[in-house]
C-alpha positions as CSV (number, residue, x, y, z in Angstrom):
1,M,14.5,9.9,-8.6
2,P,12.3,12.4,-7.4
3,P,14.5,14.8,-4.5
4,C,13.5,14.6,-0.8
5,R,13.7,16.6,1.8
6,P,15.7,16.1,4.8
7,L,13.7,14.3,7.4
8,C,12.5,16.4,10.5
9,S,15.0,16.4,13.4
10,R,12.5,15.4,16.3
11,S,13.8,11.9,17.3
12,G,11.8,9.1,16.1
13,C,9.8,11.5,13.5
14,G,9.7,10.1,9.8
15,I,7.6,13.4,9.2
16,S,9.5,15.5,6.2
17,T,9.6,19.1,7.5
18,C,8.6,20.0,10.5
19,S,5.4,22.0,9.6
20,G,4.4,18.4,8.7
21,H,3.9,18.4,12.8
22,D,1.3,21.3,12.4
23,R,-0.6,19.9,9.7
24,M,-0.7,16.6,10.7
25,D,-2.0,17.7,14.3
26,R,-4.7,20.1,12.6
27,N,-5.9,16.9,10.6
28,L,-6.1,14.6,13.7
29,R,-8.1,17.5,15.5
30,Y,-10.7,18.1,12.8
31,V,-11.0,14.0,13.1
32,A,-11.7,14.6,16.7
33,D,-14.1,17.6,16.3
34,S,-16.0,15.7,13.6
35,G,-17.1,13.0,15.3
36,G,-14.0,10.1,14.5
37,R,-12.0,8.2,17.1
38,C,-8.7,8.6,15.7
39,A,-6.6,9.4,18.9
40,R,-3.7,12.0,17.9
41,T,-1.2,9.5,18.4
42,T,-2.3,7.3,15.7
43,K,0.5,6.7,13.1
44,I,-0.6,6.8,9.3
45,V,1.6,3.9,7.2
46,D,0.3,4.1,3.4
47,S,0.1,1.1,2.2
48,H,0.2,1.9,-1.5
49,C,1.8,4.3,-3.6
50,H,3.8,4.3,-6.9
51,L,7.0,6.2,-8.1
52,G,5.3,8.5,-10.5
53,L,2.4,8.3,-13.1
54,G,4.4,5.7,-15.3
55,N,1.8,5.3,-18.5
56,V,-1.0,7.2,-17.3
57,P,0.1,10.8,-17.9
58,L,-2.5,13.0,-15.6
59,T,-0.6,16.4,-16.1
60,G,1.3,16.0,-19.4
61,E,3.9,17.5,-17.5
62,A,8.0,16.4,-18.0
63,P,9.2,15.6,-16.2
64,D,7.0,14.0,-13.8
65,R,6.8,15.7,-10.5
66,S,3.8,13.7,-9.4
67,F,5.4,11.8,-6.5
68,D,6.8,15.3,-5.4
69,R,3.5,16.4,-5.3
70,Y,2.4,13.0,-3.4
71,V,5.2,13.6,-0.7
72,D,4.0,17.0,0.2
73,R,0.2,15.6,0.6
74,A,1.0,12.7,2.5
75,D,3.0,14.8,5.0
76,S,-0.2,17.4,5.2
77,A,-2.2,14.3,5.6
78,G,0.5,13.0,8.7
79,V,1.6,9.7,6.8
80,I,5.1,8.8,8.2
81,L,5.7,5.8,6.2
82,T,4.8,5.0,2.9
83,V,5.0,1.7,1.0
84,V,6.2,2.5,-2.5
85,M,6.7,0.6,-6.0
86,A,6.7,1.5,-9.0
87,P,3.8,2.7,-11.8
88,P,2.3,0.4,-13.7
89,G,3.7,-0.3,-17.1
90,G,4.9,-3.7,-18.0
91,R,8.2,-3.3,-17.8
92,Y,9.6,-2.7,-14.1
93,R,13.6,-3.1,-14.5
94,Q,14.3,0.5,-14.4
95,G,11.4,1.6,-11.4
96,N,12.3,-1.3,-9.2
97,R,15.7,0.2,-9.3
98,A,14.6,4.0,-8.7
99,V,12.3,2.3,-5.8
100,G,15.2,0.7,-4.6
101,E,17.6,3.8,-4.2
102,L,14.5,5.6,-2.5
103,V,14.1,3.2,0.6
104,S,17.5,2.8,0.6
105,I,18.2,6.4,1.3
106,Y,15.2,6.9,3.2
107,P,14.6,3.8,4.7
108,T,13.0,5.2,7.8
109,R,10.2,7.1,5.3
110,F,9.6,4.9,2.8
111,L,9.7,0.7,2.4
112,G,9.5,-0.9,-1.0
113,Y,7.7,-3.8,-2.8
114,V,9.3,-5.4,-6.0
115,F,6.9,-5.2,-9.2
116,V,7.0,-8.6,-11.2
117,N,5.1,-8.9,-14.7
118,P,4.2,-12.6,-14.5
119,V,4.1,-13.4,-18.2
120,T,7.4,-11.8,-19.3
121,E,9.0,-12.5,-16.5
122,A,7.6,-15.6,-16.4
123,G,10.6,-18.4,-15.2
124,K,12.3,-15.5,-14.0
125,I,10.2,-14.2,-10.8
126,A,12.7,-15.8,-8.1
127,H,15.6,-14.1,-9.7
128,V,13.5,-10.5,-9.9
129,V,12.6,-10.2,-6.5
130,A,15.9,-11.8,-5.4
131,A,18.1,-9.0,-6.9
132,A,14.9,-6.6,-4.9
133,R,15.8,-8.3,-1.6
134,R,19.1,-7.1,-2.0
135,W,17.5,-3.6,-1.7
136,G,15.1,-4.4,1.3
137,A,11.9,-4.9,-0.9
138,C,9.6,-6.4,1.6
139,G,6.4,-7.3,-1.0
140,I,5.5,-8.1,-4.1
141,K,3.2,-6.4,-6.8
142,V,1.4,-7.8,-9.8
143,H,-1.0,-5.6,-11.7
144,W,-4.1,-7.0,-14.1
145,S,-2.5,-5.2,-17.3
146,D,0.4,-7.6,-17.2
147,G,-1.6,-10.9,-16.5
148,A,-3.0,-12.3,-13.5
149,A,-0.9,-13.5,-10.4
150,T,0.5,-17.1,-10.8
151,D,1.4,-19.8,-8.9
152,E,5.3,-18.9,-9.4
153,I,4.6,-15.6,-7.6
154,G,3.1,-17.0,-4.6
155,A,5.5,-19.8,-4.2
156,V,8.6,-16.5,-4.1
157,A,5.8,-14.8,-2.1
158,R,5.9,-17.6,0.4
159,A,10.0,-18.6,0.5
160,H,10.6,-14.4,1.0
161,H,7.7,-14.2,3.3
162,M,6.5,-11.5,1.7
163,P,2.5,-10.1,1.0
164,V,1.2,-10.0,-2.8
165,L,-0.2,-6.7,-3.6
166,Y,-2.0,-8.1,-6.7
167,D,-4.8,-5.9,-9.0
168,P,-7.1,-8.2,-10.1
169,Y,-9.7,-5.9,-12.3
170,G,-12.3,-7.4,-10.3
171,D,-11.2,-11.2,-11.1
172,T,-12.5,-12.6,-7.3
173,T,-12.2,-16.3,-8.9
174,T,-8.2,-16.0,-9.4
175,V,-8.0,-14.7,-6.3
176,E,-10.1,-17.2,-4.0
177,S,-7.9,-19.6,-6.3
178,L,-4.4,-18.1,-5.2
179,A,-5.2,-18.2,-2.0
180,R,-6.3,-21.4,-1.2
181,R,-3.2,-22.8,-3.3
182,H,-1.1,-20.6,-1.2
183,P,-2.9,-20.4,2.4
184,D,1.0,-18.9,3.6
185,V,0.8,-16.1,1.5
186,G,-0.8,-12.8,2.4
187,W,-2.7,-11.5,-0.5
188,I,-4.1,-8.0,-0.3
189,I,-6.1,-7.2,-3.0
190,P,-6.7,-3.3,-3.2
191,H,-9.2,-1.1,-4.0
192,L,-12.0,-4.3,-2.6
193,S,-10.8,-5.3,-6.0
194,S,-11.9,-2.8,-8.7
195,F,-10.5,0.1,-9.3
196,A,-13.4,0.4,-12.2
197,D,-16.1,1.1,-9.2
198,D,-17.6,-2.6,-9.9
199,W,-19.9,-3.1,-7.2
200,R,-20.7,-6.7,-7.2
201,A,-17.1,-7.6,-7.4
202,Q,-16.6,-5.4,-4.5
203,T,-19.1,-7.4,-2.9
204,R,-17.5,-11.0,-4.0
205,M,-14.5,-9.2,-2.4
206,I,-16.2,-9.0,1.3
207,S,-17.2,-12.4,0.7
208,L,-13.5,-13.5,0.3
209,L,-12.2,-11.4,2.9
210,T,-14.6,-13.7,5.7
211,K,-13.5,-16.5,4.3
212,L,-10.1,-16.9,3.8
213,P,-8.0,-15.9,6.2
214,N,-4.9,-15.0,4.1
215,V,-7.0,-12.5,2.1
216,F,-6.9,-8.9,2.6
217,T,-7.7,-5.5,0.6
218,D,-7.0,-1.8,1.0
219,T,-9.2,1.2,1.2
220,S,-7.1,3.3,-2.4
221,G,-9.8,4.3,-4.6
222,V,-12.9,2.9,-3.1
223,R,-16.1,4.8,-4.0
224,Y,-19.0,3.2,-2.5
225,F,-18.1,4.2,1.2
226,D,-21.3,1.4,2.5
227,L,-19.1,-1.2,0.5
228,L,-15.9,-0.2,2.7
229,A,-17.5,-0.2,5.6
230,D,-19.1,-3.7,5.3
231,A,-15.4,-4.8,4.6
232,V,-14.8,-3.8,8.5
233,R,-18.0,-5.1,9.8
234,Y,-17.9,-8.5,8.4
235,A,-14.2,-9.0,7.6
236,G,-12.9,-7.0,10.4
237,P,-10.5,-4.3,10.8
238,H,-7.4,-6.4,10.8
239,K,-8.5,-7.5,7.3
240,V,-8.8,-4.0,5.7
241,L,-5.3,-1.6,5.1
242,F,-5.2,2.3,4.1
243,G,-3.7,3.0,0.6
244,S,-3.5,6.0,-1.1
245,D,-2.7,4.7,-4.6
246,G,-0.9,8.0,-4.9
247,P,0.2,9.5,-6.7
248,Y,-2.8,8.7,-8.7
249,L,-4.5,10.1,-5.9
250,N,-4.5,12.4,-2.7
251,P,-3.6,10.5,0.3
252,L,-5.1,13.2,2.2
253,V,-8.9,12.6,0.1
254,E,-8.3,8.7,1.0
255,L,-7.9,9.0,4.6
256,T,-11.1,11.0,5.2
257,K,-13.0,7.8,4.6
258,I,-11.0,6.0,7.2
259,F,-12.4,9.0,9.6
260,A,-15.3,9.0,8.5
261,L,-15.7,5.4,9.4
262,R,-15.2,6.3,13.5
263,L,-13.5,3.5,14.0
264,P,-12.4,3.0,17.7
265,P,-9.1,3.5,18.2
266,E,-7.6,0.2,18.0
267,D,-9.5,-0.8,15.2
268,S,-8.1,2.8,13.2
269,R,-4.5,2.0,14.7
270,L,-5.3,-2.2,13.0
271,V,-6.2,0.1,9.5
272,L,-4.1,2.8,9.0
273,S,-0.6,1.2,10.3
274,A,-0.3,-2.2,12.1
275,N,-2.0,-4.0,9.4
276,V,0.8,-3.6,7.0
277,L,3.5,-3.4,9.2
278,R,2.0,-7.2,10.8
279,L,2.2,-8.4,6.6
280,T,5.5,-6.8,6.0
281,H,7.4,-7.6,9.1
282,R,9.2,-10.9,8.4
283,A,10.2,-9.5,5.4
284,R,11.4,-6.3,6.8
285,K,13.3,-8.1,9.6
286,S,15.1,-10.6,7.3
287,A,15.9,-7.5,5.1
288,G,17.6,-5.7,7.9
289,I,15.0,-3.1,7.5
290,R,15.0,-0.1,9.9
291,R,11.6,1.6,11.2
292,R,10.8,4.9,13.5
293,R,9.4,3.5,16.4
């Protein structure tokens, strides 16, 4: 469990240190000065972050301090709330428990998704998710390296009113099939479907966003900026969520793409916070998760 600094004493604030206020002010002034339309009062919620690097040892350090660095960077970027999940790795019992401990201690700074393995936990997804609901999990995470998301996951997500954050490694056919069979579930597909920069898959993903009302994407790791702009232009800002995929990626770097879109204030609000809060609302409400307003 990474150490977390006390939250700022300002009423209603989720920033970890008071110095974070000054950094956030500078960042948002920069946005305005460089032509962006993001208002100073825009709240920033990072919809995609992992609690450590897992089996991707980018630094080689032991113990893994990457989440500590993420928190510092997120504070600097003005992020007030972060959705956290275990890192990919196949086995998630310990990682889910650590996420549960974090969000239980700091419910106004972190939300948590439960990571499930569609292959090794087949037939047990309902049990895994029910256990995570006790600590307040408000979404389900699935990664292609463990296997494709399944109807079992869709059914459990529907029962708990939870979105599914599913990385399909460009397999948009499976995404479309699942979304059509489970129309009451919000399917959030990160990286415009491909962290590997498969522009063909990302283009297909934009088409799905325009066709299916329950399919969404996040902005993390999207390198082709014009495709990200097309996703907002054609599908609408209500279908796109800001996510950093921290600690692998830097939230301030990822935010720069959002600012570069030069969205109107209401569209910025949707992408930067409102969409993920809307998609997790019922799960958070039923779990009694408190959030600063």
